[in-house]
C-alpha positions in Angstrom: -34.0 -14.8 -121.0 -30.5 -13.0 -121.4 -27.4 -15.1 -120.6 -24.2 -13.7 -119.1 -21.6 -16.4 -119.4 -19.1 -15.9 -116.7 -16.0 -17.7 -118.0 -15.7 -18.0 -121.8 -13.4 -21.0 -121.8 -14.0 -24.4 -123.1 -17.4 -25.0 -121.5 -18.5 -21.4 -121.3 -17.5 -20.6 -124.9 -19.2 -23.7 -126.3 -22.5 -22.9 -124.3 -22.3 -19.3 -125.2 -21.8 -19.7 -128.9 -24.5 -22.5 -129.2 -27.0 -20.2 -127.4 -26.2 -17.4 -129.7 -26.7 -19.6 -132.7 -30.2 -20.4 -131.3 -30.8 -16.7 -131.3 -30.6 -16.3 -127.5 -29.1 -13.0 -126.2 -25.5 -13.7 -125.0 -22.7 -11.7 -123.2 -19.5 -13.4 -122.6 -17.2 -12.6 -119.8 -13.5 -13.1 -120.3 -10.1 -11.6 -119.6 -6.7 -10.9 -121.1 -5.7 -12.0 -124.6 -8.8 -14.2 -124.9 -11.1 -11.1 -124.3 -9.1 -9.0 -126.8 -9.4 -11.8 -129.4 -13.2 -12.1 -128.8 -13.5 -8.4 -129.1 -11.5 -8.1 -132.3 -12.6 -11.1 -134.3 -15.5 -12.9 -132.4 -15.2 -16.3 -130.7 -14.6 -19.2 -133.0 -16.1 -22.6 -132.1 -14.5 -25.4 -134.0 -16.7 -28.5 -134.2 -16.6 -31.9 -135.9 -19.2 -30.6 -138.5 -17.4 -27.4 -139.2 -16.3 -24.0 -137.5 -18.6 -21.1 -136.6 -17.5 -17.5 -135.5 -19.9 -15.6 -133.3 -19.5 -11.9 -132.8 -20.9 -11.4 -129.2 -20.8 -8.8 -126.6 -17.6 -9.3 -124.5 -16.9 -7.7 -121.1 -14.5 -8.3 -118.2 -17.0 -7.8 -115.5 -20.1 -5.7 -114.5 -20.3 -2.0 -114.7 -22.6 0.6 -113.2 -25.4 -0.1 -115.6 -28.2 -2.4 -114.1 -28.4 -5.8 -115.5 -31.8 -6.5 -117.0 -34.2 -8.4 -114.7 -34.5 -11.4 -117.0 -30.6 -12.1 -116.8 -29.3 -15.5 -116.0 -25.7 -15.7 -114.9 -24.1 -18.8 -116.0 -20.8 -19.6 -114.0 -18.3 -21.5 -116.0 -15.1 -20.7 -114.4 -12.9 -23.4 -113.0 -13.6 -24.1 -109.3 -10.5 -22.3 -107.9 -11.8 -19.1 -109.5 -15.3 -19.3 -108.2 -15.0 -17.0 -105.1 -13.3 -14.2 -107.0 -16.2 -14.4 -109.7 -18.9 -14.4 -107.1 -17.6 -11.5 -105.4 -17.2 -9.6 -108.6 -20.9 -10.3 -109.6 -22.9 -10.5 -106.4 -23.5 -6.8 -105.9 -24.1 -5.9 -109.5 -27.3 -3.7 -109.7 -30.4 -5.1 -111.3 -33.0 -3.1 -113.1 -35.9 -2.3 -110.9 -33.9 -2.5 -107.6 -31.8 -5.0 -105.9 -28.6 -6.9 -106.7 -27.7 -9.9 -108.8 -27.2 -11.9 -105.6 -30.7 -11.1 -104.4 -32.6 -11.4 -107.6 -30.9 -13.2 -110.4 -30.5 -17.0 -110.9 -27.0 -18.4 -110.8 -26.3 -21.6 -113.0 -23.1 -23.3 -111.9 -21.9 -25.3 -114.9 -18.7 -26.4 -113.3 -16.8 -29.5 -112.3 -16.6 -30.3 -108.6 -19.3 -30.1 -105.8 -18.2 -27.3 -103.7 -19.1 -24.5 -105.9 -22.9 -24.6 -105.2 -22.4 -24.2 -101.4 -19.9 -21.4 -101.9 -22.5 -19.6 -104.3 -25.4 -20.0 -101.9 -23.6 -17.9 -99.4 -24.0 -15.0 -101.7 -26.7 -15.8 -104.2 -30.2 -16.8 -103.3 -31.0 -18.8 -106.3 -28.4 -21.4 -107.4 -28.9 -24.0 -110.2 -26.2 -26.8 -110.4 -25.3 -28.3 -113.8 -23.6 -31.6 -114.2 -21.4 -30.8 -117.2 -20.5 -33.7 -119.8 -19.1 -31.4 -122.5 -15.8 -32.5 -124.2 -14.1 -29.1 -125.2 -10.8 -27.5 -125.2 -9.6 -23.9 -124.8 -5.9 -23.4 -125.5 -5.7 -20.5 -127.8 -7.2 -16.8 -127.5 -10.6 -16.6 -129.3 -10.8 -20.3 -130.1 -12.8 -23.1 -128.4 -12.7 -26.7 -129.8 -15.7 -28.8 -129.0 -15.5 -32.4 -129.9 -19.0 -33.6 -128.8 -21.1 -35.2 -131.5 -24.0 -35.4 -132.5 -24.7 -33.2 -129.6 -22.0 -31.0 -128.1 -22.7 -32.0 -124.6 -25.1 -33.2 -121.9 -26.0 -30.7 -119.2 -28.2 -32.0 -116.3 -29.7 -29.1 -114.3 -31.6 -28.7 -111.1 -31.9 -26.5 -108.1 -29.6 -26.3 -105.1 -29.7 -27.9 -102.6 -32.3 -30.1 -104.4 -35.5 -30.2 -106.6 -36.3 -28.3 -109.8 -38.2 -25.3 -110.8 -39.4 -23.2 -113.7 -36.0 -21.5 -114.1 -34.5 -25.0 -114.6 -37.0 -25.9 -117.2 -36.7 -22.6 -119.0 -32.8 -22.8 -119.1 -33.0 -26.5 -120.2 -35.4 -25.5 -123.0 -32.9 -22.9 -124.3 -30.0 -25.4 -124.0 -32.0 -28.0 -125.9 -32.7 -25.4 -128.7 -28.9 -24.8 -128.8 -28.3 -28.5 -129.5 -27.5 -29.8 -126.0 -29.0 -32.7 -124.3 -30.4 -30.9 -121.1 -32.3 -33.0 -118.7 -34.0 -31.5 -115.7 -33.2 -33.5 -112.7 -34.3 -33.1 -109.1 -31.4 -35.1 -108.0 -28.7 -33.1 -110.0 -26.2 -33.4 -107.1 -26.2 -37.1 -107.4 -25.1 -36.7 -111.0 -22.5 -34.2 -110.1 -21.0 -36.5 -107.4 -20.9 -39.4 -110.0 -19.0 -36.8 -112.4 -16.7 -36.0 -109.5 -15.6 -39.8 -109.3 -14.9 -39.6 -113.1 -13.0 -36.2 -112.8 -10.6 -37.7 -110.3 -8.6 -39.1 -113.3 -8.3 -35.5 -114.5 -5.3 -34.8 -112.3 -3.6 -38.1 -113.4 -4.1 -37.3 -117.1 -2.7 -33.8 -116.4 0.4 -35.4 -114.8 1.0 -38.5 -117.0 -0.8 -37.8 -120.3 -2.5 -40.8 -121.8 -0.1 -43.5 -120.3 -1.9 -43.8 -117.0 -1.6 -47.3 -115.3 -5.0 -48.9 -114.9 -4.2 -49.9 -111.3 -3.5 -46.2 -110.4 -6.7 -44.9 -112.1 -8.6 -47.6 -110.2 -7.0 -46.8 -106.9 -7.9 -43.1 -107.1 -11.6 -43.8 -108.0 -11.8 -46.6 -105.2 -10.7 -44.1 -102.7 -13.4 -41.6 -103.9 -16.1 -44.3 -103.8 -15.0 -45.2 -100.2 -15.0 -41.6 -99.1 -18.5 -40.9 -100.5 -19.8 -44.1 -99.0 -18.4 -43.0 -95.5 -20.1 -39.6 -95.8 -23.4 -41.3 -97.0 -23.4 -39.3 -100.3 -25.2 -41.0 -103.1 -24.0 -40.8 -106.7 -24.6 -42.2 -110.1 -22.8 -45.3 -111.3 -20.7 -45.7 -114.5 -23.5 -47.9 -115.9 -26.2 -45.4 -115.3 -24.1 -42.6 -116.7 -23.3 -44.7 -119.9 -27.0 -45.5 -120.4 -28.0 -41.8 -120.0 -25.4 -40.7 -122.6 -25.7 -43.6 -124.9 -24.6 -42.4 -128.3 -26.0 -38.7 -127.6 -22.5 -37.3 -127.0 -19.4 -39.0 -128.5 -16.1 -37.4 -129.1 -15.1 -36.9 -132.6 -12.1 -35.4 -134.1 -12.0 -31.8 -135.2 -9.9 -31.3 -138.5 -8.5 -34.8 -137.9 -7.3 -34.1 -134.3 -8.7 -35.8 -131.2 -9.2 -33.9 -128.1 -5.9 -33.3 -126.4 -7.0 -33.5 -122.7 -9.4 -32.6 -120.1 -9.8 -29.3 -118.1 -6.9 -30.0 -115.6 -4.5 -31.1 -118.5 -5.6 -27.8 -120.3 -4.5 -25.7 -117.2 -1.0 -27.2 -117.2 -0.8 -27.0 -121.0 -1.6 -23.3 -120.8 0.6 -22.8 -117.8 -2.1 -20.9 -116.0 -0.4 -21.4 -112.6 -3.5 -22.9 -111.0 -5.8 -25.9 -111.5 -9.1 -27.3 -110.1 -7.3 -30.4 -108.4 -8.0 -29.1 -105.0 -11.7 -29.2 -105.7 -11.6 -32.6 -107.2 -9.1 -35.0 -105.7 -9.1 -32.4 -102.8 -12.9 -33.0 -102.3 -12.1 -36.8 -101.7 -9.2 -35.8 -99.4 -11.6 -33.6 -97.5 -14.2 -36.2 -97.1 -11.6 -38.8 -96.2 -10.3 -36.7 -93.3 -13.8 -35.9 -92.1 -14.9 -39.6 -92.0 -11.7 -41.4 -91.3 -11.1 -42.9 -94.7 -7.5 -42.9 -96.0 -7.1 -41.3 -99.4 -3.3 -41.4 -100.0 -3.5 -41.6 -103.9 -5.8 -38.6 -104.2 -3.7 -36.6 -101.8 -0.7 -37.4 -103.8 -2.3 -36.4 -107.1 -3.5 -33.1 -105.5 0.1 -32.4 -104.4 1.8 -33.4 -107.5 -0.6 -31.2 -109.6 -0.1 -28.3 -107.5 3.6 -28.7 -107.7 3.4 -29.1 -111.6 1.4 -25.9 -111.9 3.8 -24.0 -109.6 6.9 -25.3 -111.4 5.4 -25.1 -114.8 6.0 -28.8 -115.4 4.4 -29.4 -119.0 1.2 -31.3 -119.2 1.9 -35.0 -119.2 5.6 -34.9 -118.1 5.4 -35.6 -114.5 7.5 -38.7 -113.7 5.4 -41.6 -112.8 8.0 -42.9 -110.4 8.0 -39.6 -108.5 4.0 -39.7 -108.2 4.2 -43.5 -107.1 6.8 -42.4 -104.5 4.6 -39.6 -103.2 1.7 -42.1 -102.8 3.8 -44.3 -100.8 
């Protein structure tokens, strides 16, 4: 199979380079200075056991040439960019007739749980991935992946449920590339468990590493209550720890630990947008649908949007202001 990685940032860049190292056919989709850097000098993946630079095909979107029929599209953009990416690729022609939305599998390796439903409106064959992959993208042409001894754990299945031969084939390629890639018929249960963990992303983006334990717990408790009211099952922290074990640990790269998660990186890069509305905002949505108050998650959502809009540096939002917003 040929892989088109739509969004060659932290997650997509790591997956793309590792697949290429395993002799899979990979094309990266990027934009701006990052695309220019990849075209000029390749994509450098910095890892605990050394750096590697891959010279890969890099594009900014589809053109008039049909995509090969054995192409797998891997969507790794942040959730706020999903709709635009889907609209860009859905009508791309495929060799032999038809379009990408009609004929090609779409693998959604993203945080949050709304991307798959959005994708299924346009793509007939959607495969969610629960992403446990500690990586950072701050500089053009460079991705830092701190996972060790495996770069990440990527549960894959089919949406809305089950698993098929595409999942098994993609999982085999990911395994060959060094990832832990279990095929799970209940992959959404894993993604909802990951959502609960990702509720702390906004707090980290706002406050850095000095997050009060009580505040982190309150955000998670609201999320658990909202999922319970919606009767949505999810994995537990104990189940997740047992699954990962020592397979994916975070190790320093050139003596430096990972700076921060995906939302922190968006503020650090001053991109002007974040995925918070698809993380804490998912809890706010479920709370409103099912009558569960979620004031802490709503406040985190609002504060992160404000930080992105006002270009407040990552980790420098006043704690007192956030607590005031929670009420």
